[in-house]
N, C-alpha and C positions, 0 to 999 in steps of 0.2 A: 351626064355619064359619071359613074362612080370611079374614082382612080384609087387603086390600092397601091401602097408603098410598102413593101415587105422587107423587114430587116431580121436577119437571122440571128441566132444566139452564138455562145461562145464556140470557137474551133470550126465554125462552119460558114458557109457563104451562099451566094444565090442559088447554087445547085440544088439545096434541099427544097426550094420551093418549086421545082420544075412542074410537077404534076399538078399541084394546087393553082399555080400560076396558069397553066394551060387551061384547066377547068374554068377558072374566073374569067379568062380572055373568052372562052366559048360561051360564057353567059353574057357577053357584051361588055364586060369591065375593060377599063384600061389598067394594066398592072406593070408596075416597075419593081424590079428586086435590086436591092442596094448592095454593092459590092464595097464592103468596108476595108480600109487601108489595113494590109497584112492579112486579111481573111477573104482574099479574092481580087483585090486590088493591090498592086505594088506601091510602096511609099513614093511620094513625088520626089523626095529627098532621100536618098539612101541612108545618110547619115543622121536623119532626124528621128527624134523619139516619137512613137505613135501613142497616144493617149486617148482619153475619152472625148476631149474636145475634137481632136482629129476625126473620130468617127461620127460626132455631131455635125462637123462640117461636110462629111461624105453624105449625111442623109439631108442636109440642106441643099447639097448640090443637085439632089435629085427633086426635092420639093420645089425650088424656086422656079425652074422652067415650067413645071405644071402650072404654077400660080401665074406666071407670065402669059401662059397659052389660054388660061381660062376665060371663058365669054363673061363670066360674073365673078366678083370676089367672093371668098368664102364658100367655093363650091363643094363638090363631093370627095374631097381628099380624105382617105382613111389611112391612117399610119398603123402598121401592124408591126408589133415588137415581140419577138420570141425570146424568152429566157434573157441572157445578157442584152439582147437586142432593145429591150425596152428602155435602157438607160440612154442610148443615143437618140432613140426616138422622142423620149420626153424632153431631152435637151433642145432637140431641134423644134418640137411643137411649142416649146415655151417661148422661142423666139419668132414663131410664126402662127401664133395661137388663132389669130382671126381668120387664118385661112385654112384652118383644119377642121374637118367635120366631125372626125371621131378618132379615138386612139383605142386600139384593141390590145390588151395585155393577154398574150398567147401564153399560158402557162408560165407565167413570170411572176416575180414579186412586186412589191408596191415601193419602189425606190423614192427616197426623200431627198431634198436638197441638202447638199453638204455632206453626204454619204456616199462612199465609194461602191462600186459594184462588187467588190470582194466581200462586202457584208452580206451579200444575198447568196453568196455560194453556200449550199446546204451543209456540206461535210466540214466539220471543224478542222480535222487533219488537214484537208485540202487548203483551207484558209492559212492554216500555219505554214504549209508547204510554199504557198505563194508568197507569203511574207519572208520566210527564209530565203527563197530564190531571188526575191527583189533586193533583199539587203546585200546578197552576194554578188549581184550582177554588175559588171563593170561599168554600166551607164547610169549608176545610181538608182534609186527607188523607181524612177519612171523608165528606165531601160530594161533591156532584156525581154525574153518571151517565155511563156509557159508552154512546154510541150503538149501536144494533143494526147488524149487518153489512149491508151493501148485498147485493143479490142475488147478486152474483158473489163475495162475500167470505166465504161460508159455508165454503168449504173450508179457510180459515185456522182454523177453529174444530173441524174434523174432516170426515172423508172423507163426500162426499154420494152415495156409491155407493148405487145402488138407489132414490134418491129419483126420481119423476116431475117433469117440468117443473111440473106443477100443484102437486105436494107442495112444491117449492121456492118457488113463487110464494106458497103460504099461509104457509109458514114465514116468509118476509120479510114479508108484509102484516100479520101478527099479532105480529111480533117487538115487544118493549118494550125501552126503555133499562134497562141493568143498573146498579143503585145501585153506585157505586164502594166504598162501605164493605163491601159483601158480599164482594167481592174483596180487600180490603185487611185486614180484621180477622183477626187469627189465630184459628184454631179452638181451642176451650176444650174439653178432655177431662180426665176424672178418671182414665180407664184403665178403667172399669167396662164399657164398650162392647166390649172385647177378648174377654169372655166370652159375646158373643152369635154364634151361628152365622152364618155369611156365605156368599154365593154370588157369584161373579164371572160375568157375561154377557159374553164377549168378542166384540166385533164384528170380524171377521178382515179385513174390507176397511180397517179404521182402526187396526189394532194386532195385536200378537202373539196366536195362538192357543194352546191348551193344550200342544201339542207344544213351542212355542218357550218357553212359560213354564217347562216342566219342564226344558228344557236349561238356562235361567238359574238355576234352582234348583240344578241339578246342578253348575254351575261355582262356584256359592258366592255369588251376588248377595245380599248381606246383607238388604236390604229386602225380599226374596221368600221368606226362609226361613220365616217365619210362615205362609205360604200352603199349605205342606205339613203340613196339620194335618186330622185326621178331621173337624172342624166346618166346613171350608172346602170348597166344591165348585165346579165350573166348567161352564159351557156355552158353546158357540161359536155364532154366527150369522154366515152368510156375506154380510155386508151393511156398510154404512157406520155412520156415527155416530148416526144417528137412526133405530133399528129400529122405533119406534112409529110412524113415518111409513112406512118402506120395507116393512116385514113385520109389521103388528101382530098378525095371527092367529097367526103363528109365534111371536111374543113372548109372547103371552098363554099359549101352551102351555108355553113355556120358564118363565115365572113360576110357573106352576102346578106344574110338575116341581120347580122349586127349592124351593117352600113345603113340599113333602113330603120334602125331604132329598135328592132326586136330584142327579146331576151327576158329573162326573169328579173324582177325588181326585188330587192331586199326591203324588209319593213324595219323603219326606225324603232330602237328600243323603247321609245317613249311615246309610241303611236297610241296609246289607249287600249292596248290589248294586253291580256296576261301572257308573258313569253311561255314558250312551251315548257322550259324547265321549272316553272313555277306554278303549272296547273296541278290540280288536285291529283294525290296518289291514286291508282285504280282500285285499291282495296279500301273498305271501310276497317280503320285500324283503332285500337283502344286509345282513348284520350288521356295518355299517361304523361305526367309532368316530367320535365327534364332536370338534370342536375349539371350545372355548368361549372367546370374548372378549367381555367387556361383555355387552351385551344380544343377541349374535348367536352362533349355532352354525353351523360349516361341517362339512359331509360330503364328503370330498374323494375324488375317483376316482383309480384307480391311474395312475402316471406324473407326471412332474414338472409337466407343464403348459407354458404357461398353458391353462386349461380355460375354456370359457364357463361361465355360472353362471345359476341360477335362484333368485331370492329369493323365498320364500314368505311372505305376509303374512296372519296370523290375522284373524278376524273379531272381533265384539264387539258392543255392549261387555262387556268382562271385568272383573270387580272386581278391585281390585289385590291382594285377599286371596286369590285363587284359587291353589291348589296342586294339582298342578304348574301351572307357567305355560305359556301356549299353546306356546311353542317346544318343549315336551317332549310335547304331545299326539300321539297315535299317527297322526293324519291328516297333520299337518305333518312329523313325522319319517318317516313312511312314504313321502311324496312325496320328501323330500330324500334318502332313501336309494335309492329308486328311480332318479331322475336321476343319482344319482352311480354306480350301477351301469351307467349308459350313458355315462359319460365327461364328465359335467357336474357342477360344483360344486353341491351343494344347500345352501341357507341358510335356517335358520329364525331368528326374532328375536321378542323381546317389545317391544310398543309400547304406549303409555299411552293406550289407547282404553277408558277406564274408565266414560264416560258419553257419551251423544250429543253433548254439548257439548266433547267432547275431540278432535274431528277434526284440529283445527290442530296440535296437540301430537303427535298420533299420526303424522300425515303428515309432520312433521319428524323424528320418530324414523326413519321409514321411509326418508327421503331421506339421513339421516346413516348409516344402515346401509349403503345402496347405495354411498354414497361410500366407506366403509371397505372394503366387500367389492371394489369396483372398483381400490382402491389395492393390494390384496394381489397379490404378484408371482405367485401361482399361478392367479390369475383373469386371464382376457383381458378386459380392461377395454372392449373394442369389441363383446362379445357377451354381453349380458345380458339376462334376461327377468324380468318381475315376474308373480307369480301371486298372485291375491287371493281370500279365502274370505269368504263370508257378509257380515257388517257391515263388512268391510273393503273392500267393493267401492267406497263412495264415494271413497276414496282414489285409485281409478284415474283420477278426473278430473284429478288433478295431473299424470299421465303421458300422458293422452290429449291435453291442451292442449299443443301445441307439443313433441312427444316428441323427445328427443336422439336423435342418430344412433346411438349404441351401444345403445339400447333396440330390441331385435330383435323383441320379442313381449310382449304383455300377455295374461295368462290369468286367468279368473274362473270360480270354482265357486260355483253357487247364490248368486250375489251379490245385494246390494242395490244398484240402479243409479241411484236417485234418492231423495232424502229421503223417508222414510215419513211419512204424515199425522200421526202424533202426535208427530213430532220437533221441528217448529218450526224446521226448517232450510230452509225452501222458498227462500230468497233466497241461500242459502250457495253458495260456489263448489265445494262437493264434491257435484256434481251431473254424473254421468258422461254422462247422456243430452244434456245441453247441451253438453257437452265434446266429444262424439264427432266432431263435424263437423269439428273442428280437428286430428283425429288423422292425417289424410292416409292413407298407404298403410300405417302401422303395423299388422301382423297382431294381430288380436284373437281369442282362443280363449275361447268362452263354454261352459261345462259346466253344462247345464240339467236341474234336478231336476223330473221329471214330476209329483211329488206335493209340490210346493212350496206354502208357505202362500200364500193369495190376496193379501195386501198385498205381499209381495216379488215373486210371479209378475208382478204388475201392472207393476213397475219394470222387470222384466226384458223383457216384451213391448214396453214402451214404448222401451227401448233397441234391440231387434231392428227395430222400425218405423223408428226414427231411422237405423239403419244402412242399411236399404234406401232410405230417402229421400236419404241423403247420400253412397251409394256406398260405404260403409266396408269394410274388408277384414277381414269376419267370418267366422269358421268356428264352427258350432254342433255341439256334441256333445250329444245328448239321453240321459238316463238315465229312460226313461218311468216305471219303478217306483221310481225313487229319491226318498228324502225329502231334506230339509235336513241336510246332514251325512251323506250315504249311505255314506261310505267305512267308517264303523264301525257305521252302523244296518243297512244293506241289503247284506250280503256275497254278493250273487247274482251269476251268470255275466255277465249284461248290465252290472251295475255294474262288475265287474273288466275287462270289454272297454272299457267306456267310459273307465276310468282309463287303460288302455295306450293307447288312441287319443289321449286328451289329452296324455300325457306325449310321445307320438311327435310330435304335432302342435307341441308346443313345442321339443322338441330339434331337430326337423328344421330349424326356422327359426334355431336357434342355431349349427347346423353347416353351414348352407347358404352 
């Protein structure tokens, strides 16, 4: 018999598992929901500080009787950690690694030894608030509590997509203060837990799905390399951060499949195949030489010029160690050569968007590159377009806000057009939806992938709605069967035509 031990996240307790646990039990599993101290269980000593080790002990107190009662060692114990709950789950599993069959990361981060749970809180302002509260608490940094979110504050902790009004009401009514020590004490691991098979359940309205994870593995994101392992599987749920409340029956089925070793496997970056982002560009483009200066490459058309220019801005985050760097990726070089064949300077560049906290310096890199391109005598400084891709999308906000006269067009392919729920950048200026109303008559060309991930598609639709509201000069080019990065993933006739239309839409505004 499979034994599920379910550990809830911040501010919540066993009550959130009610419907999921009932379905698992009905399917024949043994189910235990862990009441963490301060979050469903009163402290044994009212005067004692509650920290992460307290919660690890709470999980062990549930695991050990199951181990003692098992007919055979190393039976079917599956530990499920949601959100913050993955931290005490990993701490307990590390101490009982030989007795755990699988760990399920339910829309959670990937905690590392020596790092506190606070580091996984998505919202930077929230992290700062917690640190300030801890410093000001009477019990020192491990004392005190963090009040639960108000009803309208839950999105700061994760997407509420899929939750009914009644579910949000219940989540709010039953929420408990989070002991600060549980967020501030570093996770203690010996390394034994690394040998336990694992499954990630990705809630795609709150974060990347499997396809996006594969792309990040392919580009060489170091922290994700270990996920491309035969012992690690993945499932997707098209919902927000609380699937036990938004789709409990579906979650129960997913957990059952995970317990049996099901799920999607990622492919290692060095598996002898060409990663998706390095496959050939879908158009046959002119074989023009590049001219490299610093972090920019120019692809020059025939003739002395000056010529209009398009600066292509890659997405990300892309790890600093990625090779080749983005300016040599086929999509970027393909577009640059294509516009150069039509009499426009194509520019690719590398910027330093290595993490979601790097938008400030990435935007500065782009602005610096644009200044240098405009200063080149072969470029018409009054006729420049910027074309953004994927995670480069938030940088468009810098140019939509009070656009300069020389900026003739902004284009964006499968872009992220508002900070994603897990980024913690809600209050950031890198928010194109909020900037669009200030763009005036600036032409914006949006290339929309029909098979986009739910989390990114939501930002695109928000942008389109805002464009309709404020009367923005927006042209949409749809690629119905296209995926994120379709130029190297989906070389179909419809995608090729969409690329030609997009190039035409941008170049005509440069030459007009």
